[in-house]
Each structure stands twice: as C-alpha cells, then as structure tokens.
C-alpha positions in Angstrom: -25.0 -67.0 -49.7 -25.2 -64.2 -52.2 -22.1 -62.6 -50.8 -20.2 -65.9 -51.2 -21.3 -66.2 -54.8 -20.2 -62.7 -55.5 -16.8 -63.3 -54.0 -16.3 -66.5 -56.0 -17.3 -64.7 -59.2 -14.9 -61.8 -58.4 -12.0 -64.2 -57.8 -12.9 -66.0 -61.1 -12.7 -62.7 -63.0 -9.4 -61.9 -61.3 -7.9 -65.2 -62.4 -9.1 -64.7 -66.0 -7.5 -61.2 -66.0 -4.2 -62.7 -64.7 -4.2 -65.4 -67.4 -4.9 -62.8 -70.1 -2.1 -60.6 -68.8 0.3 -63.6 -68.9 -0.7 -64.3 -72.5 0.0 -60.7 -73.5 3.4 -60.9 -71.9 4.2 -64.1 -73.7 3.1 -62.6 -77.0 5.3 -59.6 -76.5 8.3 -61.8 -75.7 7.6 -63.9 -78.8 7.5 -60.8 -81.0 10.7 -59.4 -79.5 12.4 -62.8 -79.9 11.3 -62.9 -83.6 12.7 -59.4 -84.1 9.3 -58.0 -85.0 9.2 -55.4 -82.3 11.9 -53.6 -80.2 12.3 -54.7 -76.6 10.6 -52.6 -74.0 14.0 -51.7 -72.4 15.1 -50.0 -75.6 11.9 -48.2 -76.0 12.0 -46.9 -72.4 15.6 -45.6 -72.9 14.3 -43.5 -75.9 11.3 -42.3 -73.9 13.5 -40.9 -71.1 14.8 -38.2 -73.5 11.3 -37.2 -74.6 9.4 -37.4 -71.3 11.3 -38.1 -68.1 9.3 -39.7 -65.3 8.4 -42.9 -63.5 6.7 -45.6 -65.5 3.2 -46.3 -64.2 1.9 -48.7 -66.8 2.9 -50.2 -70.1 0.7 -51.9 -72.7 1.5 -53.4 -76.0 -1.5 -53.0 -78.4 -2.2 -53.4 -82.1 -3.6 -50.2 -83.5 -4.4 -50.0 -87.3 -2.1 -52.9 -88.1 0.7 -51.2 -86.1 2.1 -52.5 -82.8 2.2 -49.7 -80.3 3.7 -49.4 -76.8 1.3 -47.3 -74.7 3.3 -45.9 -71.8 2.0 -43.9 -68.8 4.5 -41.9 -66.9 4.4 -39.7 -63.8 6.6 -36.7 -64.0 8.3 -34.9 -61.1 5.4 -32.3 -60.9 2.9 -35.2 -60.4 1.4 -35.0 -63.9 0.6 -38.2 -65.8 1.6 -38.4 -69.4 0.6 -41.0 -72.0 3.0 -41.8 -74.8 2.3 -44.0 -77.8 5.5 -45.4 -79.3 5.7 -47.5 -82.5 7.0 -50.8 -81.2 8.8 -51.6 -84.5 10.5 -48.3 -85.3 10.6 -46.6 -81.8 8.9 -43.5 -83.3 6.9 -41.3 -81.0 3.3 -41.5 -82.4 1.5 -39.5 -79.7 2.2 -37.7 -76.5 -0.5 -36.3 -74.3 -1.1 -35.1 -70.8 -3.8 -37.1 -69.0 -6.7 -35.4 -67.3 
C-alpha cells in the first residue's frame, strides 16, 4: 500500500512539472510574439560563435528584472558550459565551465 501511494505521489509531481514546463514554454512564445525577447533560434545562432557545442538544456529566467536565456552546452571535449544570454539584446552576460 505504501509503495502504491508513493508511486501515485511521484506521478502527480511529474504531471505538475510537465504543466509548469508547458506554461514556461507558452510564456516564452508570448514574449517572442510581442517582440519583448529574441527567439531562441536567433540566440543559438549567436552562441555558436562564442561556444560551439551541442545544446543540453535551455531555460528562460527572469534575473534582476532582466530576461535571461540560460544555455548548457556540451563541447567536443566533453566539457559542459553554461552561458547566460540577455534575451532582449542577445548580449553574453556570463560564460562558465560547469564542474
């Protein structure tokens, strides 16, 4: 019984996470459509010249009243990089090698 309750709780958390992720995606689409931020495709084109690699994860976050694309990349040497890009201007805010 305890195992079943734990499984149901876990599935519930997963569904909440999926819903929240969908809401974030919709918010990003709305901001792009309103011209408030650059589309991810344009940002990724700029990132290629700064840090080539395969995209592992992308998040759009608000940081100090600034919309930031946080992008994790895997380079050809197997190192993971995190880049923070201003979603409005496309400016590189931070670039660091992950531990």
